[in-house]
C-alpha positions as CSV (number, residue, x, y, z in Angstrom):
1,M,0.0,0.0,0.0
2,D,1.3,3.5,-0.9
3,C,0.1,7.0,0.2
4,R,-2.5,7.3,-2.6
5,D,-4.0,3.9,-1.6
6,L,-4.2,5.0,2.0
7,E,-6.1,8.1,1.1
8,Q,-8.8,6.0,-0.5
9,V,-9.5,3.9,2.6
10,L,-8.6,6.4,5.4
11,H,-12.1,7.3,6.5
12,P,-13.4,3.6,6.4
13,Y,-10.3,2.8,8.5
14,L,-11.1,5.5,11.1
15,D,-14.7,4.3,11.1
16,G,-13.6,0.7,11.8
17,E,-15.2,-0.7,8.7
18,L,-12.2,-2.4,7.1
19,L,-11.7,-6.1,7.2
20,A,-8.8,-7.5,9.3
21,D,-6.4,-7.9,6.3
22,E,-7.0,-4.5,4.9
23,R,-6.7,-2.9,8.3
24,A,-3.4,-4.6,8.8
25,R,-2.1,-3.2,5.5
26,V,-3.1,0.3,6.5
27,E,-1.4,0.0,9.9
28,H,1.7,-1.4,8.3
29,H,1.9,1.6,6.0
30,L,1.3,4.0,8.9
31,A,4.2,2.4,10.8
32,Q,6.5,3.1,7.8
33,C,5.3,6.5,6.7
34,A,5.5,9.4,9.2
35,A,3.6,11.8,6.9
36,C,0.6,9.5,6.6
37,A,0.7,8.8,10.3
38,R,0.5,12.5,11.1
39,H,-2.3,13.0,8.6
40,T,-4.2,10.1,10.0
41,E,-4.0,11.5,13.6
42,V,-5.2,14.9,12.3
43,E,-8.2,13.3,10.6
44,R,-8.9,11.2,13.7
45,S,-8.8,14.3,15.9
46,N,-11.1,16.2,13.5
47,L,-13.6,13.3,13.6
48,T,-13.6,13.2,17.4
49,M,-14.3,17.0,17.6
50,I,-17.1,16.8,15.1
51,R,-18.7,14.0,17.0
52,A,-18.3,15.9,20.2
53,A,-20.1,18.9,18.7
54,L,-22.9,16.7,17.6
55,L,-23.2,15.1,21.0
56,A,-23.3,18.5,22.7
57,S,-26.5,19.3,20.8
58,A,-28.2,15.9,21.3
59,P,-31.5,16.3,23.3
60,P,-32.0,14.1,26.4
61,A,-34.6,11.3,26.4
62,P,-38.0,12.3,27.8
63,E,-38.5,11.8,31.5
64,S,-41.5,9.5,30.8
65,L,-39.2,7.1,28.9
66,R,-36.6,7.1,31.7
67,R,-39.4,6.2,34.2
68,A,-40.6,3.4,31.9
69,V,-37.2,1.9,31.6
70,R,-36.6,2.1,35.4
71,R,-39.9,0.3,36.0
72,S,-39.6,-2.4,33.4
73,M,-35.8,-3.2,33.1
74,H,-34.5,-3.1,36.6
75,G,-35.6,-2.8,40.3
76,V,-32.6,-1.1,42.0
77,A,-33.1,1.2,44.9
78,R,-34.2,4.8,44.0
79,R,-31.1,6.3,45.5
80,E,-28.8,4.2,43.4
81,R,-30.8,4.8,40.2
82,N,-30.8,8.5,40.8
83,R,-27.1,8.4,41.0
84,Q,-26.9,6.7,37.6
85,L,-29.4,9.2,36.1
86,L,-27.3,12.1,37.3
87,R,-24.3,10.6,35.5
88,W,-26.3,10.0,32.4
89,A,-27.8,13.5,32.4
90,A,-24.3,15.1,32.6
91,A,-23.3,13.1,29.5
92,A,-26.5,13.8,27.6
93,A,-26.1,17.6,28.2
94,G,-22.9,17.3,26.2
95,V,-19.4,16.9,27.5
96,A,-16.7,18.6,25.4
97,L,-13.2,17.2,25.3
98,V,-11.2,20.2,26.4
99,A,-8.0,20.8,28.3
100,G,-8.3,20.2,32.0
101,V,-11.5,18.1,31.7
102,G,-12.0,15.9,34.8
103,H,-11.7,12.2,34.8
104,Q,-15.4,11.5,35.3
105,Q,-16.4,14.0,32.5
106,Y,-13.9,12.3,30.1
107,R,-15.4,8.9,30.9
108,S,-18.9,10.2,30.3
109,F,-17.8,11.7,27.0
110,Q,-16.2,8.3,26.0
111,R,-19.5,6.5,26.9
112,R,-21.4,8.9,24.7
113,L,-19.1,8.2,21.7
114,Y,-19.8,4.5,22.0
115,V,-23.6,5.2,22.1
116,E,-23.3,7.5,19.0
117,D,-21.2,4.9,17.1
118,A,-23.6,2.0,17.9
119,A,-26.6,4.1,16.8
120,E,-24.9,5.1,13.5
121,R,-23.9,1.6,12.6
122,H,-27.3,0.1,13.4
123,A,-29.0,2.8,11.2
124,R,-26.8,1.7,8.2
125,Q,-28.5,-1.7,8.2
126,F,-25.4,-3.7,7.2
127,P,-26.3,-7.1,5.7
128,L,-26.4,-10.1,8.0
129,E,-23.8,-12.8,7.6
130,V,-25.8,-15.6,9.2
131,Q,-29.4,-16.4,10.0
132,A,-30.1,-19.0,12.7
133,S,-31.6,-19.7,16.1
134,P,-30.1,-18.0,19.2
135,E,-28.2,-21.1,20.2
136,R,-26.7,-21.5,16.7
137,L,-25.8,-17.8,16.6
138,E,-23.8,-18.2,19.8
139,G,-22.0,-21.2,18.2
140,W,-21.4,-19.2,15.0
141,F,-19.5,-16.5,16.9
142,S,-17.4,-19.1,18.8
143,G,-13.7,-18.8,17.6
144,K,-14.3,-15.5,15.8
145,L,-14.1,-13.4,19.0
146,D,-12.0,-13.8,22.1
147,Y,-15.0,-13.8,24.5
148,R,-18.2,-15.9,24.7
149,V,-21.2,-14.2,23.0
150,S,-24.5,-14.8,24.8
151,V,-27.6,-14.0,22.8
152,P,-30.2,-12.5,25.2
153,S,-33.9,-13.0,24.7
154,F,-36.4,-10.2,24.8
155,P,-40.2,-10.4,25.1
156,N,-42.0,-10.0,21.7
157,A,-38.7,-9.9,19.8
158,R,-37.0,-12.6,17.7
159,A,-33.3,-12.9,16.9
160,A,-33.2,-12.7,13.1
161,G,-29.5,-13.0,12.3
162,A,-26.0,-11.7,13.1
163,R,-22.7,-10.5,11.7
164,L,-19.3,-9.1,12.9
165,L,-19.2,-5.3,13.2
166,N,-17.0,-2.8,15.0
167,V,-18.1,-0.3,17.6
168,R,-15.4,2.3,17.4
169,D,-12.1,0.4,17.8
170,K,-13.7,-2.8,19.3
171,Q,-14.7,-5.8,17.2
172,A,-18.2,-6.7,18.1
173,A,-20.9,-9.3,17.6
174,Y,-24.0,-7.6,16.1
175,I,-27.4,-9.4,16.5
176,R,-30.5,-8.1,14.8
177,Y,-33.9,-8.7,16.4
178,D,-37.3,-8.3,14.7
179,A,-40.1,-7.0,17.0
180,P,-43.7,-6.1,16.0
181,R,-45.1,-2.8,17.0
182,S,-48.0,-3.1,19.6
183,D,-50.1,-0.5,17.8
184,T,-49.7,-1.4,14.1
185,G,-48.2,-4.9,14.1
186,Q,-45.4,-3.7,11.7
187,T,-42.0,-5.2,12.2
188,R,-39.3,-3.0,13.8
189,H,-35.6,-3.8,14.1
190,L,-33.5,-3.9,17.2
191,G,-29.7,-4.2,17.1
192,L,-27.6,-5.6,19.9
193,F,-23.9,-5.0,19.9
194,V,-21.8,-7.3,22.2
195,F,-18.1,-6.5,22.6
196,G,-15.2,-7.2,25.0
197,D,-14.1,-4.4,27.2
198,K,-11.5,-5.6,29.6
199,P,-9.9,-2.1,29.9
200,R,-13.4,-0.8,30.9
201,D,-13.3,2.0,28.3
202,V,-17.1,2.1,28.4
203,D,-18.4,3.3,31.8
204,V,-21.7,1.4,32.2
205,G,-23.4,-0.5,35.0
206,A,-24.5,-4.1,35.3
207,A,-27.7,-5.6,33.7
208,A,-29.6,-4.7,36.9
209,S,-28.9,-0.9,36.4
210,P,-28.4,-0.3,32.6
211,D,-27.5,3.1,31.2
212,L,-30.0,4.8,28.8
213,G,-28.7,7.1,26.0
214,T,-30.2,8.6,22.8
215,S,-28.6,9.3,19.5
216,N,-29.8,9.9,15.9
217,G,-33.4,9.1,16.9
218,Y,-32.6,5.9,18.6
219,N,-32.7,4.8,22.3
220,V,-29.5,3.0,23.3
221,V,-29.6,0.8,26.4
222,S,-26.1,-0.3,27.7
223,W,-25.1,-2.7,30.4
224,R,-22.1,-4.8,31.3
225,E,-21.6,-8.5,32.3
226,G,-18.0,-8.7,33.6
227,D,-15.6,-7.7,30.8
228,V,-18.4,-7.8,28.1
229,V,-20.6,-4.8,27.2
230,Y,-24.0,-5.0,25.6
231,Q,-25.6,-2.1,23.7
232,L,-29.2,-2.5,22.6
233,V,-30.2,0.1,19.9
234,T,-33.9,0.6,19.1
235,D,-36.3,3.1,17.7
236,L,-39.3,1.5,19.4
237,D,-41.7,4.0,21.0
238,E,-42.2,4.4,24.7
239,Q,-45.0,1.8,24.9
240,D,-42.9,-0.9,23.3
241,V,-39.8,0.0,25.3
242,M,-41.9,-0.5,28.5
243,G,-42.4,-4.1,27.4
244,L,-38.7,-4.9,27.5
245,L,-37.6,-6.7,30.6
246,P,-34.1,-7.4,31.9
247,P,-32.4,-9.5,29.2
248,A,-32.2,-13.2,30.1
249,T,-28.9,-14.7,28.8
250,A,-29.8,-17.6,26.5
251,G,-28.0,-20.9,26.8
252,G,-25.6,-21.8,24.1
253,A,-22.3,-23.3,23.1
254,E,-19.2,-22.7,25.3
255,L,-16.0,-21.2,23.9
256,G,-14.1,-23.8,22.0
257,T,-17.2,-25.6,20.7
258,P,-16.8,-26.3,16.9
259,P,-18.7,-23.8,14.7
260,V,-22.2,-24.9,13.9
261,D,-23.4,-25.6,10.4
262,A,-25.2,-22.3,10.1
263,Q,-25.8,-21.3,6.4
264,P,-24.7,-17.7,5.6
265,A,-27.7,-15.4,5.0
266,G,-26.5,-14.6,1.4
267,L,-26.8,-18.2,0.4
268,Q,-30.3,-18.9,1.7
269,R,-33.2,-18.9,-0.6
């Protein structure tokens, strides 16, 4: 790869959309070319600042929706939930990445970037790589990621398929669910991102006290199970969100189980 080739794939690289081989070629060139490395860092910084400006103007979710999520998705004590809501409200109001920003503000800003990125990628409706039952989807991910992928079940929603997809710089499992609307019966799509986060870059709570964010017209519910983060992206209205209960981890294959014979979606008739 030379400098002209890099220019063609720079923005997909910064968006985390390149396949592993192509990403490795880009990073090899950046390690050898100081000029391209400087240019890449400038573009990365510009992208971060643009996203920060967009996040600063994002409106908070309505109070009625926050109350519905509190009632239906977790039953933690009011004092603990209020503490979580205060942290979320500070992030939703917009946290700029400026010199001297405090540690907690920076982590709130980072969390908002992951919410923004998950919403953007779900909205682009990438094609599914596999269609199968939840148990087979868990087996399909086995060996492709360095953590076990559990496929949660949600009331009135069906796992339709999955693929590999990044959230920022983290490779993630993406699982799409189909859910009928309670008022019209039309099918709506939910997207669940599952990615490893051992460094704990994403500051979210456990499943009993998930964090709620909004971006690009979507509600994004985030929670953590150990070193694995789940982000559920949905445009369901308040009545349908109230029907969502705490996700129950579905049983499935353990790590190391041979991949199941799940036919790729593109080959199905």
